[in-house]
C-alpha positions in Angstrom: 76.4 -37.1 43.3 74.3 -34.0 44.2 71.6 -33.0 41.6 71.9 -29.6 40.4 70.3 -27.0 42.4 68.0 -23.6 41.4 70.4 -20.9 40.5 73.1 -23.5 39.8 74.6 -22.9 36.2 73.3 -25.4 33.7 76.1 -28.3 33.3 78.7 -27.8 30.9 78.4 -30.2 28.5 78.6 -30.9 24.9 76.7 -33.0 22.9 75.9 -33.8 19.2 72.9 -32.4 17.7 70.5 -34.0 15.1 73.2 -32.7 12.5 76.1 -34.2 14.3 77.2 -30.9 15.0 79.1 -30.3 18.9 76.7 -28.0 20.9 77.5 -27.0 24.2 74.6 -26.2 27.1 76.3 -22.9 27.7 76.1 -22.0 23.9 72.6 -21.3 24.4 73.5 -18.1 27.1 72.3 -14.6 26.4 68.4 -16.2 25.8 65.9 -17.9 28.0 66.1 -21.8 27.6 63.7 -24.3 28.1 65.7 -27.6 29.0 63.5 -31.0 28.5 65.3 -33.7 29.3 63.7 -37.3 28.6 64.0 -40.8 27.6 62.7 -40.8 23.9 61.2 -38.5 21.3 58.7 -41.4 20.3 56.7 -41.5 24.1 53.3 -40.4 24.1 53.6 -38.1 26.3 56.9 -36.6 25.5 55.0 -35.7 21.9 52.1 -34.3 23.6 54.5 -32.1 25.4 56.5 -31.2 22.5 53.4 -30.3 20.0 51.9 -28.3 22.7 55.0 -26.2 23.2 55.1 -26.1 19.0 51.2 -24.8 19.2 52.6 -22.2 21.4 55.8 -21.2 19.8 54.7 -17.6 19.4 54.5 -17.1 22.7 57.7 -18.9 23.9 59.5 -16.8 21.2 58.3 -13.4 22.8 59.8 -14.7 25.8 63.3 -15.3 24.3 63.5 -18.7 24.7 65.4 -21.4 22.8 63.7 -24.7 23.3 66.4 -27.2 23.4 65.5 -31.1 24.1 67.8 -33.8 25.1 67.3 -37.3 25.0 68.7 -41.0 24.6 68.3 -41.0 20.7 71.2 -40.8 18.5 71.8 -37.6 15.8 70.3 -39.9 13.3 67.6 -40.9 15.3 66.6 -37.2 15.8 66.9 -36.5 12.3 64.5 -39.3 11.6 62.0 -38.1 14.1 62.3 -34.8 12.5 61.4 -35.8 9.3 57.8 -36.7 10.3 57.6 -34.2 13.1 58.8 -30.6 11.9 59.7 -29.1 15.0 61.9 -25.8 15.3 64.0 -27.0 18.2 67.6 -28.0 19.1 67.7 -31.7 19.6 70.7 -33.2 21.3 72.1 -36.4 22.2 73.1 -38.2 25.3 72.7 -41.9 25.4 74.6 -42.3 28.6 71.8 -40.1 30.3 74.2 -38.1 31.6 73.0 -34.8 31.7 69.4 -36.4 33.5 71.9 -38.0 36.3 73.6 -34.4 37.0 70.2 -33.1 36.9 68.7 -35.5 39.4 66.4 -36.4 36.5 67.3 -40.2 36.4 65.9 -43.0 38.0 68.6 -45.5 39.0 66.6 -48.0 40.2 64.4 -48.4 36.8 67.6 -47.1 34.6 65.0 -44.4 33.0 65.0 -40.7 32.4 62.0 -38.9 34.3 60.5 -36.5 31.7 61.5 -33.0 33.3 61.4 -29.3 32.0 64.2 -26.8 33.1 63.4 -23.1 32.8 67.1 -21.4 32.2 67.4 -17.6 32.3 69.7 -15.8 30.0 72.8 -16.2 32.0 72.5 -20.1 31.9 71.3 -20.5 35.4 68.6 -22.7 36.4 65.6 -21.2 37.6 62.8 -24.0 37.7 62.0 -27.4 37.5 58.9 -28.8 36.4 59.0 -32.8 36.8 56.0 -34.0 35.0 54.9 -34.2 31.8 51.8 -35.9 31.8 49.9 -32.7 31.7 50.5 -31.2 28.7 49.0 -28.5 28.2 49.5 -27.2 32.4 53.0 -28.1 31.4 53.2 -25.8 28.8 51.4 -23.2 30.4 53.8 -23.6 33.4 56.5 -23.1 31.5 55.3 -20.0 29.6 54.3 -18.5 33.3 58.2 -19.2 34.7 59.5 -17.5 31.5 57.2 -14.2 31.6 57.9 -14.1 35.6 61.8 -14.2 34.7 61.4 -11.3 32.4 59.1 -9.4 34.8 62.0 -9.7 37.6 64.6 -8.9 35.2 62.6 -5.5 34.0 62.2 -4.6 37.9 65.9 -5.0 38.8 67.9 -1.9 39.9 71.0 -1.9 37.8 74.2 -1.7 39.9 
């Protein structure tokens, strides 16, 4: 299976959110999206990135970005996590790792998801991939830089 590439549309996939409601990734079109794909909310690396994004939430809002988190957790596990960590993000459940497999963020040998962030534009096109979350501050800064760059390009586009 060929992973999605830059400028591909985000996959037309539906998942359950933390409230057991169906959500399609393409429902987020119209706003930029920071799409985090990872194994578990409880991994230290993931928690640091989620907190770093939360700490810069006003900056992400300035870039008109939805924060969408996709992991293996069930909707109930997401709710339990959100009872501990109050985060105004959308959490989606993908227990089959289907999105990670489609996006090329799945390690078939180890059977794990590589913690990866995708920057998606307002039209639902994948603009960038940030493959490593170990430097949570740098990761967050890179996501914001990419969003700002997309916004600058959009403003300089010549109308047709």
